[in-house]
Every structure is written in structure tokens, then in C-alpha cells.
C-alpha positions, -999 to 999 in steps of 0.1 A, spaced: 372 -322 -38 408 -308 -36 414 -278 -58 377 -271 -62 373 -233 -62 337 -236 -51 343 -259 -22 339 -232 4 313 -211 -14 281 -205 4 252 -221 -14 223 -216 9 200 -187 5 187 -173 37 149 -169 38 141 -135 54 104 -142 56 97 -106 47 61 -116 38 56 -124 75 67 -90 88 37 -70 100 35 -32 102 40 -18 137 11 8 133 -20 15 113 -14 37 82 -32 49 51 -12 58 20 -20 83 -7 -40 68 -35 -23 63 -69 -26 75 -94 -37 109 -81 -53 126 -100 -70 96 -116 -93 90 -145 -114 59 -141 -99 40 -112 -74 44 -83 -56 22 -58 -58 28 -20 -31 11 2 -32 7 39 -14 -12 67 -29 -30 97 -6 -40 127 -32 -66 139 -64 -82 127 -91 -55 125 -126 -47 113 -119 -23 84 -142 1 67 -131 23 38 -155 49 25 -155 75 -2 -170 110 5 -177 140 -17 -168 176 -8 -202 180 10 -193 151 33 -219 128 18 -210 91 17 -205 82 -20 -196 46 -15 -184 21 10 -157 1 -8 -146 -21 20 -163 -33 52 -149 -66 66 -125 -81 91 -89 -83 78 -57 -99 89 -26 -79 99 -4 -67 70 -3 -46 39 -36 -43 19 -48 -25 -12 -81 -20 -27 -92 -5 -60 -120 21 -64 -135 21 -98 -149 57 -96 -185 46 -91 -210 55 -64 -231 31 -44 -255 28 -73 -228 15 -96 -229 47 -118 -197 67 -124 -193 97 -102 -185 132 -115 -151 147 -118 -140 165 -87 -124 162 -53 -132 132 -31 -120 120 3 -114 84 13 -115 73 49 -103 42 68 -117 31 101 -99 2 117 -99 -4 154 -93 29 171 -76 43 139 -94 67 117 -77 87 89 -88 105 57 -70 116 25 -79 137 -5 -80 125 -41 -90 140 -74 -110 124 -102 -105 139 -137 -124 127 -167 
């Protein structure tokens, strides 16, 4: 239409497919919140489909709880730990470690539970 100020305006929105972008390496992020009261979130990245195990340990190195143990697709993932041990009972306040094992990747980080 002649004289239409919008005739040459771009109207298409390019889809970047950012949801399909996979990480290029394994990684484990610091949990949040930290310190935490009753629950915390643990985020991690997988560059390819992997068998993933995430475990919680106390200061003595004892396994408190396995919170994840399954095969997962590549991408960003997160899991919530509700501050309970394997028995389902709340753990005591203190310092804990969470560890990811995925493929040849193994990493641990420290977290603090305050009640």
C-alpha cells in the first residue's frame, strides 16, 4: 500500500532455538540458596546423554542420601534436596557436600544447612 509507513517493517521473529543449545562440558553449579533452611536447588549441565548420580555426604564422608540416579538427556538440569536423609528424616544443621557423577565427570561442592 503506497504511503504505508509499515510496508517495509520486518514482522518475522527469528526463532533462536536457545532451548536446543547443549552445554559443551559437564558442570556442577553452587546450590542455592546457600546456606539454606529446609531445601535447596542443585543445578548441573550435561553435554551428552549420561548416567547421572547425585549424592549428599556429611563431613565424615558418609553417604546421607542419593537424590538422583538415572540416565538423563543432554542439557541443563536441576534437582531439589529437601534436607532429608535416606530414611526420610530431616538431617541436622551443618556442612554437607553434594557430588555429581556423570560419565567420566565427578565433582563435589560444599553446602550449609541452618535450622
